[in-house]
N, C-alpha and C positions, 0 to 999 in steps of 0.2 A: 022478443022470436019464445019461442017451444019451451017445455022445457026441457025436453033430450039435448036439443039443444043447447041450452043453460047447466047444463049439468056435463052438456064434454066441454063445452069451453071452462068449468072450474077443470074438470080433470090436465086439459091441454093447462089452465095454468101450475093445475101441484106440478106435472109436469115438467117444465119449463123451470117452476122457483128449485127440486127439488137436482134437475141436473145444473143449473147454479152452482148450485152446495155443494156440488161431485166435485167438482174445479179443486177445490181446497185438498190440502195431504191426509187428513183429517184427524175431524180434529174432534174433543170428547160433546164438547157445545155442541159446534156444530152436526153432530150427529143424535146429537140430542131436537135440536131444533129438524129437522128434518124427519125426528121420524113423529114429534110434534108436527111438525104437518099433516104426514100419513093421517095421525088425528081427530083431524083438525076437521069440524065440518066447513065447506065450501063460503057458507056463511059466517064465519069468524076467523077468519082467513088475517083479521085484523088483533087480533091474540099471537099468533105469529108474526106477525110483521109489532107488538110488541118489542116482542122478544130479542127478534133482530135491532130494534135500537141498544135493546140494555148489552144484549153481546156485542155491537157495535162502539157502543160507548165503554166496556169494559174491556173489552178489546186497546179501541187507547191509550185508557187508564192501566193498563199494563205494560205499554209502549212507551204510554208516559215513567215510568214505574223501571220500566229498564234504560231508557235513557240515563237518568239521573242514578242508576246504580251503576252504569260503565261510566257515567265518569265521577263521580265518589269512587270505583277500585281503581278507576287511572289512575284518581293522582294521590291517591290514600298507596298506591301498590311504588310510587315511585317516590312519595313521600318518604314511608317508610326504607326503602331500596339506598336513598340519597340517604335516613340515618344512620343504618343498617352497614353504607359506605363508612362514613367520616368519625362515629365508632372505630367503627376499625382504623383509621389512618390514624385517630386516636393514641389506636393501642400499639400501633407499629411507631410515635411519634416519643412515647411515653419508654417503648422499651427501649429505642435509638438513646433517648435523652437521656433511660439510667446504665447503661450502657455511658457516655462519654459520659458524665457524671460521677461515676465509678470511677473512669479512669483518672480524671480531673483526681477525683480525688487519693490514687495513686502520687499524681504528679505535688500535688499540692503537699503529703505526706512526707514522702523526702527531702520537699523544698522547707517544711517544718524543721527536722532533723539532723537536713546540715545546714544550717537556719540554728538551730542551740548548741552543732555542735564546734557551730563557729563562732559565736559567744564566748564557749566554755575553750577556746583555744584563746579569744581574742582577750582573757583573760586574770585564764596560764602568765603571755607576754607580757603582759601589762603588771602581773607579781612578777616574775622577772626579771622585768623591767628596774621594776624599781625597787629589787630588794636587788640584783648590779649597780642599783645607779645611789645605793645605801653600804655600799662597800667603796664605793669607787668614790662617795664624802668624806667612805672615815681613814679609806690610803691618803685621799690629796689632805685633811686634815693634823696628820701621820707624819706627812712629810713636808705640808706648812708650818710642822711646834720641830719637826729637825732644821730645817732652813732654817728660821728664827733663830733657832736655836744657836747654828755652825754663825748665824752669821755676825750674833750676838757674844758667838764665843772668837771668831776669824778678827772684829771692830776692838772686841777686851785686848786681844792679844795684836795688835798692830798699836796701837795704841800703846803700851806696854812698851814695845819695841825700837818705840819713834821714843818715846823718854830713856827709852836707852841711850840710842844713839842720838840723838838734837843735842846735849851736851860738850859731847868732843867732834864737837861735827864746829859750836859754836869756838868753841877756840880756836882750833882751827883757821877761822875766820879772821879770829882778829891777832890772832898774829900773822897772820895772811897783810891783815893795813899795817903794822907795827913794821913790819921791813921796810914793804915802800914808802914810809916813811923820815928815814935815815940819811933819804938824799940819795943821791944823785952818785953814790958810786956802787962801784958792781957788789950785785946784794953777793954777801957770804954763801957757800955754799949749805942746799942746804941742811938741817940737823938728819940725823941718824934716825929721831921719828918723824922723818918725814912721810917716809915712804910706807910705817904703817898708818902711818892716819889715812894715807891717795887709799890706803885696803878700805883699814872701816867705813868710809865715807862709800868707797865702791860695790862693798856688802851693807851696809843699809842701807841704799838705796839696792838693791838687789829683794832684800830681804823682807824690806816694808812694798814691791812689787812686786811679788807674786804676792805679798799678801793679798793686796786690794786687787789687782787676779783674781786669788779663791774666792773674793767678794764680791768684785764680780759675778767670779764664777756662780753663786747661791745667790746673787739677784736675780739670775739671767735663769737659773731654775725654777725662783717663785712667780718668778713673773710664769714665763710661761706653762707652771699649773697654772694659775685664774683662769689664763688661758685657756684653755685645756681643761680644767674646771668650765667656764664659763660657758664655752660650749659644752660641754658633759650635760649641764642641767638645761641649756635649752633648748638643746632634742630632746633630749630627758620631757622638760615639760612640751614640749613641739608632738610625742611619742604619747604620752597623758592626752593633749589637748583633742589627737589625731581617734586615738583610740575609742577618746567617748563621745564623740560624737560619731562613730561609723559606729561603736554599743546599742546606743537613741535611736540608728536609726536601725539599725539591726532586730534590736526589739520590735523596731513597734511595728515592722517585716513580717515578724514573728508573729506580734497575737494579731494584724490580721489576717494572715494565715492563717491565723490557728481559729477568730471568727470565719471567715469564711468556710473554712471545715466544718466546723458546726455548723453553720447555714445548709452545706451544702449535702451537708448530713443529712437532715433536717429536709431539704426539701427532697431526698431520694427516697425515704421513709413516705412522703409526703405522697409524691411518683410512687414508690409501690401499692401507694392504695387503692389506688388513683384507675393505676389498671386495671388493677383488681374486681374494685368496683364499671371498668368500662367493660369488662369480660362482662361481666354477669348480664351486665347494658347491652350489648353484642349478644347473647342467647337470648335473650329476652324480644331482644326487634326478631332473631333472625325463627322466634319460634310466631310472631308478631305476624312480621311477611308470609310465611308456612301458610296463619291460619288463613289468609285474606287472601293467596294463591285459592286455597278452596272452594274459599264461596265465594273470590268473582275470579276464574281458569273460564267455567265451563259458559254462563254469560261471556266474556271474552271472545272466548276462542266462538261460540254459535249467536254471535249475538247480526251481523247480518243476516246472519240466514233465520232467524228468528223473528224478527226484523219485518226481512221479506214476505214470512209463510204470512205473520200474521196484519199484512200492508194483501196480502191476496185472499185471506180471509175475510177480510175486510170491503171488498172490491166484492166479492163473492156474496156478502153479506146483503150489502143494496143491492147488487144483480136484480135479489131473488126474493127481496120487498117491495124491492124495481115492481119486477111482477106482479107479486100475489095485488099491489096496488096497482094494480092495471085493472084488477078484475072489479074490484068498485066504480070504477070509472065505468 
């Protein structure tokens, strides 16, 4: 072909290439290639083609970086938001746990006070019961000593009365036997002393019987006193045993509750420290999340638009290269 025709062909290729590049929305790099295309002699289109190849590679690399950044941002934002929510939930849980712990601590304090008061009251009851038992036992011993002495006195008096009345009774009996041995004759009228003898016998039987009744009454009192004392001692022993067992159990419960109270107080202190630390972690995580949004929000909000624009630029560059490559042919 003639030189004029060749020049016309190169000019047409340049225009077509520029038209292909103008389909993009305007990128400084594309504008730079367009400028280079204007300034490049037709014989050196290969220089522009090289620039286009570099630009396509660059655009593809930028898309890869955007893809990676998008993946990173989405993962880090999700992770950090989850961490923030988890830490906030931990703060809520710690606050609730401390409130419950304080309620439990107050309850334990009331229970400890009640147990301590109960043990004191129980000790006083035991002391009072012991004092009463001592007084009852002392009274019992005094009563037994008095009854024992009374019984001895009554038995001594009965013995002496029996000695006093026994000789006369024996003589009267001997006289009666002698009368029956005289024969079958009618007995003589009783002597004047018979009536007196009969009165002494009745009197002896009445006095000695009364003395025996008094002795029996004293023995009965002694038996009843012994029974009452044994019952009272048995009740006291049972009270002491039951009180001792209750005191042991209450003391163990008191010790356990005091230990639990100490552990709970320590736990509350640890929770308070942990809550404070966790709140700082929430603040730090919130700051990290803020930085991530500043770093990632623009990319995430414009990712599809940038990807679409970049694809358009690559397509335009490839078309421009195809046009310029046709000139070599």
